[in-house]
C-alpha positions in Angstrom: -50.8 2.2 -45.5 -48.3 -0.2 -44.0 -45.6 -1.6 -46.4 -44.0 -5.0 -46.2 -40.3 -5.6 -46.6 -41.1 -9.0 -48.2 -40.8 -9.8 -51.9 -43.8 -10.7 -54.1 -42.8 -14.4 -54.0 -42.6 -14.4 -50.2 -46.0 -12.7 -49.8 -47.5 -15.2 -52.3 -46.0 -18.2 -50.6 -47.2 -16.9 -47.2 -50.7 -16.3 -48.5 -51.0 -19.7 -50.1 -49.9 -21.4 -46.8 -52.2 -19.1 -44.8 -55.1 -20.2 -46.9 -54.2 -23.9 -46.4 -53.8 -24.6 -50.1 -51.4 -26.8 -51.8 -49.4 -25.2 -54.6 -51.0 -27.5 -57.2 -54.5 -26.6 -55.9 -53.8 -22.8 -56.0 -52.3 -23.1 -59.5 -55.4 -24.9 -60.8 -57.7 -22.3 -59.1 -55.9 -19.5 -60.8 -55.5 -21.2 -64.1 -51.8 -21.6 -64.1 -49.5 -24.6 -64.7 -47.5 -25.6 -61.6 -44.3 -24.7 -63.5 -45.6 -21.1 -64.1 -46.6 -20.8 -60.4 -43.1 -22.0 -59.4 -41.6 -19.3 -61.6 -43.5 -16.7 -59.5 -42.6 -18.4 -56.3 -38.9 -19.1 -56.8 -37.7 -16.6 -59.3 -39.5 -13.6 -57.7 -41.1 -12.8 -61.0 -44.2 -10.6 -60.8 -47.1 -11.7 -63.0 -49.2 -9.7 -65.4 -52.0 -7.7 -63.9 -54.8 -10.1 -64.9 -52.9 -13.0 -63.2 -52.2 -11.0 -60.1 -55.9 -10.1 -59.8 -56.8 -13.8 -60.0 -54.2 -14.7 -57.5 -55.4 -12.1 -55.0 -59.0 -13.2 -55.5 -58.2 -16.8 -54.9 -56.3 -15.8 -51.7 -58.9 -13.4 -50.4 -56.4 -10.5 -50.4 -55.8 -7.5 -52.5 -53.6 -7.3 -55.6 -51.9 -4.2 -54.2 -50.8 -6.3 -51.1 -49.4 -9.1 -53.2 -47.5 -6.9 -55.6 -46.4 -4.1 -53.4 -46.8 -5.3 -49.8 -49.0 -2.3 -49.0 -52.0 -3.0 -46.8 -54.9 -0.8 -46.1 -54.8 0.7 -42.6 -58.5 -0.1 -42.0 -59.8 -3.6 -42.0 -63.0 -2.3 -43.7 -60.9 -1.1 -46.7 -59.6 -4.7 -47.2 -63.1 -6.1 -46.8 -64.4 -3.7 -49.4 -61.6 -4.7 -51.8 -62.5 -8.3 -51.2 -66.2 -7.7 -52.0 -65.2 -5.8 -55.2 -63.0 -8.7 -56.2 -65.8 -11.2 -55.7 -68.3 -9.0 -57.6 -65.9 -8.6 -60.5 -65.9 -12.4 -60.9 -69.7 -12.8 -60.9 -71.8 -13.5 -64.0 -74.8 -11.4 -64.8 -77.3 -13.7 -63.0 -75.1 -14.1 -60.0 -74.6 -10.3 -59.8 -78.4 -9.8 -59.8 -78.7 -12.4 -56.9 -75.9 -10.8 -55.0 -77.5 -7.4 -55.3 -80.9 -8.8 -54.1 -79.2 -10.3 -51.1 -77.2 -7.1 -50.3 -80.4 -5.0 -50.6 -82.4 -7.4 -48.4 -79.6 -7.3 -45.8 -79.5 -3.5 -45.9 -83.3 -3.3 -45.4 -83.1 -5.8 -42.5 -80.6 -3.8 -40.6 -82.4 -0.6 -41.2 -79.9 1.3 -43.4 
């Protein structure tokens, strides 16, 4: 895995900008006050695990990358992590629909 020399706050700032979000929009999406988000951005404070997971999901990245700067070597590893993050946030009915779609896709491509 590649490791970044950046701090958590630098990676978080970069990812928010990369995703074209305003800080207020990101804070709302993750369920934080703007003041709390600013603490993470400007005091280089690392959030609790549950908050870091929500942040990573909102930014379509991995928690490991945000917290440590380590990125999977393979693009497919990152994509799998993103799928897992999405699935973790689905309700029971949404999960059933997701599985139906995935299974239909798998049948359509012959695997």
